[in-house]
N, C-alpha and C positions, 0 to 999 in steps of 0.2 A: 503492497500499500505505502502509495506518496504522501511524503510528510506536509505538513501546512507550509513549509518554505517552499518545496517545490510546487503544490498548487498554487502559490500565488505568482511563481515566474511564471509558471503556465497560462492563470489570468493573464498577466500580462501581457505576456508573445502573444498571447490570440487578438487580444484588445489592441495591439500598437504592431501585430505585425506588418503593417502596410509598409512599415519604414524599411525592412529589414530588404527587401527587391523590387521597390515599388519601380511603375511603369511610366511612363508620360502620358496613356491611356489614363490607368489610376491616376494621375497627378490631375488630372483635367476634370472627370467624376466629378473626386474629392472635393475640387476648389467651388466646383458650380454647390455643390453639399451644402459646402457653409455659407454659398452667396445666399441660395435662398435656406437658409435656417442659420439666418442672423436673428437675436434673440432681441426684446426688448431689457433694458436696464434691468426692470424688476420682475421681469419675467421667471416663473416658476421652473420652465425649463434650463434655463440660465443658470437662478443660484441653484439650483438641484447640482448642474454641472462643477459650479467649482467648490460646492460642498463636497464634491464627492472625490475631487481633487487632492483636496487637502487631505482628507480621510485615506489615500490613497499613500501618498506620500510620507504622512505621520506613517504608518504601517510602515512604510520602507524603511524608514531611518528609525526605528525601533527595532528592528532585526541588525539594520546596521550598528547600532550601540551594543549588541550582543556580542559582537568578536573586536578585538583588536585595540580595549580599552589601555592596557599599558602601552602599546605603541602612541596610541593617541595622547596618553596621557603626556607619555615622555617629548614627544612631537607640540605640545601646549605651556611645554616648560622651555622646551630650545625655542621655540619663534619668541616666547617675552625674555628669556634671557638676550635673545639678538638684538631684539627691540630695543631694547636699553643702553643698547651703546650704537657706536659711527659704524654701520657693519656694511656703508657700502664702499663700494672699491673702483667703480665705472665713474666716478666723478658725475653722474646726470645732476642736472635740476634740484629735481626732488628726492633726494635722495631715501629719505625717510619711508619712498613708497617703490624702493628699484625692491621691487620681487625679485628680480633675476638674481640678484645678490644674497639674500635672503634663502634665495631657496637650494642656491651652493651651501651657504652657510648651517641652512637645515643639514643638511648630507652631511658635514661634515660633524656637525654634534653629532648624530644619530651615528654613525662610525666610530669616534668618540666614546661612545656608552656598549660600545659591541654589537649593531646592530648591521647585517649584511645590507648594505645601499647601495644602490644604483640611481645615478641622475638621466635620463631618458629622455630622450625626441622623436618625437613623430615627426614622419615628415611626407605630405605626400604629392601629388605633381597635378597640373591644373586636370580637368576632364571636360567633357562636355554637363557634366552636372554638377559638377563641386571648383572654388576655385582651388588653386594651389595654397602650399601653408606648411605650417609646422608648432609643435606645441611641446612644451619640456614636461617634467613631472618626474617627482620620485618613487621608485619602486623599492621593497623594502621586502626582501626574503624571511620569513622566518618560518619556528615551527611554534607549533601549541601546546600545551600541558596536556592535552586528549588523545591527537595524533603524531605521529612521526614523523610521516614526508611534512615536503617544506610547502610554505604557503605562499602568494603572492599577493603583498597589501602595495596598494596603489592610495600616493599622498598627491591630493591635488590642493595649491596653498591659495586659489583663485577661485573656489567654487560658486559663491555666489554672483562674482564680473562674471563669470562665463554665462549667465541666463541674463545678464542686467539690461531693459532695453527702457529707452528715456522717456516714453509716452505711453509705457502699458498703459491697463486698466489697472485698477488697485484693486483688484482683486488676484489677480500679475502678483503685483509688488507685494500684498502681502503671504504667496504662496515663496517667493524668493527669500522673504525672510524668515520662514521656516526653515532655509537651509542652514547648516555649519556652516562656520565663516572657513574651514578648510575642511575636507575631504580626508580620510582617514581610513581605510576601510580592503575590502575586497572587492575587485574589476564587477561583480556580478550587482552587485547593489549600488554601483556607480553608474551602470549600466542603466537598472529601473528607475533610477532619479532622474536621467540624461532623458527616458521616455517619457515618464509624467510629465517634465519640466518643457520640451520641444513642444508635444500635443499641446500644454497648458497656453507657449507663446503665441504658438499658430491661434486660436482660436484669440486670443488675446488682441492679435494684432490684426484678425479679420473682422473684432469685433468697432475697431479703433480704423479700418479703414485703410491699413498698412499694407505692404506689399512685407510677404515673408521670401527671404532672401534665400537662397538655398545654405547659407551659411547657420543658418537656424535647425536647419533637419536633424531628426536626429543621426542619422544615420554618418551624416559627414561630423556631427558634434562626436561622434562617439569614437573617428578615427584619432582624435588629438592621446587618448590613451591606449590605443592599440600597440606601438611598439612599431607601426608598419615601416618596412625599409631598413630595421635595423636586428639586433641582437644583443640584450643588456646580461652579460656574465659576472660574478662576483668571483672576488679571489681578491687576496689579503695585499693590501699595499699601506699606503701610507697617507690617504686620504688628499692625495692633490689632484687636481683636476688634469684629464687625461683625453685625451682628440684622438679616435681612432675613423680614417677614411676609408667605407666600403669599397665595394666593384663598381659601383657606379658614379663617378665625379660628383654628382648632383647630393649625392647623397652622404653624411655623415650625421656621428650619435655622438654625445659628450657622454663620459662617465667617472663616479666616484665612487669604487669599491672601499667596502668597510671588510668587516670580519669573516672570515670564509664558515664560521658555526654558526647558526642560525639559533637566535636568542626564540625564549619563549616569548611572545605578544599577547597573554590572554590574562 
């Protein structure tokens, strides 16, 4: 019998499966549906939709908080320590908001605490569906007290910023405010969050009669944490930043490696 967690993800997969392999015809039909089903601000259908999205997101976040609590606590303490210092080394005008330097310092801090840590970059080229781009994130390879196998945790320091929309409706802003400031957890929970938020973003932008860009779609957002076009391995090192060229000249990845033996994170 499937566990409650497995059933939840099966439900979400069914609800949002059009994001995985959507075709041009599917998008056209879907856009037409949104145009013909734009609810008024006080309609029961609209209120029910936003209430259901809040409930679904809260359920995902509740399950997200059940694992990785030790790692999450360490990341929180590291970020607090870093922000209390002059941590930016790239001489940007607004160094207090330099996420690039913050990300590297967090990786170094995790390595110093014995976590096997990689600084990763996902990179993808321009296609007919999506613009090209790249995105940095942190990966920790760890074990838990109940499992012997290695488990991968993703760390995204700008989770809320990924879903900010300036002219979004109030309900969408409330949904964004439910998100943690930074994400430290298993990839599958991040995927579930992305699906909910991208669906809500589309609803909000349709209500505001705004164009929904391809970079707002779930399939595009998930590429940011896919590790696409790279491999991140962990080995013992001094915790210094190293650049590794890949087979194709347009692809590269950055890595900071920590301890070779994963630590318990729960």
